[in-house]
N, C-alpha and C positions, 0 to 999 in steps of 0.2 A: 447257365448259358450253354455249357457243353451238353448237358442233358437234353435241353430243349432242341438243340441242333440235331442231336442223334435220335431223338425220340419219335415215335409214331403216334403221339398224343395219348400216352398212357398216364393219365393224371393221377391215378391211384398209386402207381409206382413212384411217381414224382413226389407225391405227398409222403409216402412211406420213407423215401430217401431223406426228405427234409426232417421227418421225425427222428430218423436215426442220427442225423447230424446234430439236431437240437439236443437229443439225449446225451450224446458224447460231450456236449458243452454244459450239461446240467440244466437245460431249459425244458420245462414242461409247459404244456398248454400253448405251444407256439402258434396254434391255429387261431387263437384269440388275440394275438399281438398284431396291431397295425403295421409295425415295422417289418414283419414277415412279408406282408403283401407289397410293401414299398420295395423291399429288397428283390422280390420276384419281378417287379416292374423294371428294376435296374437290369436284372439278368436278361429279361426279355428284350430290352432295347439293345443290349450288347450282343444278343443272338442274331440281330439283324433279320428279323422275320418279316414276311410280307404283312401288309395290313390285315388281310384276312386271317392269316395264321395267328397274328398277335391278338386280334379281337376274339378269336375262337378260344385260344389258350386262356386269355384273361377271364372270359365268361365261364368257361368250364372249371378252371382252377378255383375261382371265387364262388362257384356254385350259384352264379347269378346274384350274389349278395352285393347290393349297390355300394355299400361302404367299403367292402373289400376290393371291389373293382375300382373304386375311386383311389384307394391307396396304391393299387398296382399302377394306375394311370399316373399318379403323382411321381412314383419312382421312375417310370418310363420317361415322362416329360423332363425330369431333372437330369437325365443322363445324356451325355453327348455321344 
């Protein structure tokens, strides 16, 4: 959430940061885990982005992969 609010859309840096966090917790191949994308959706909702910002971040972070975008949407929708 904090990264998205302060970022200028650097998705590569965001992914690198997620990878570093995952590595500290002994998680490898986080990119293949649906829960990763769900959690990103939760963070995006908490970041209170505009609709355009949200859709742009979702599409770019998921590399337009439908199932990953769906996981992000589920996390986003589940968050108040």
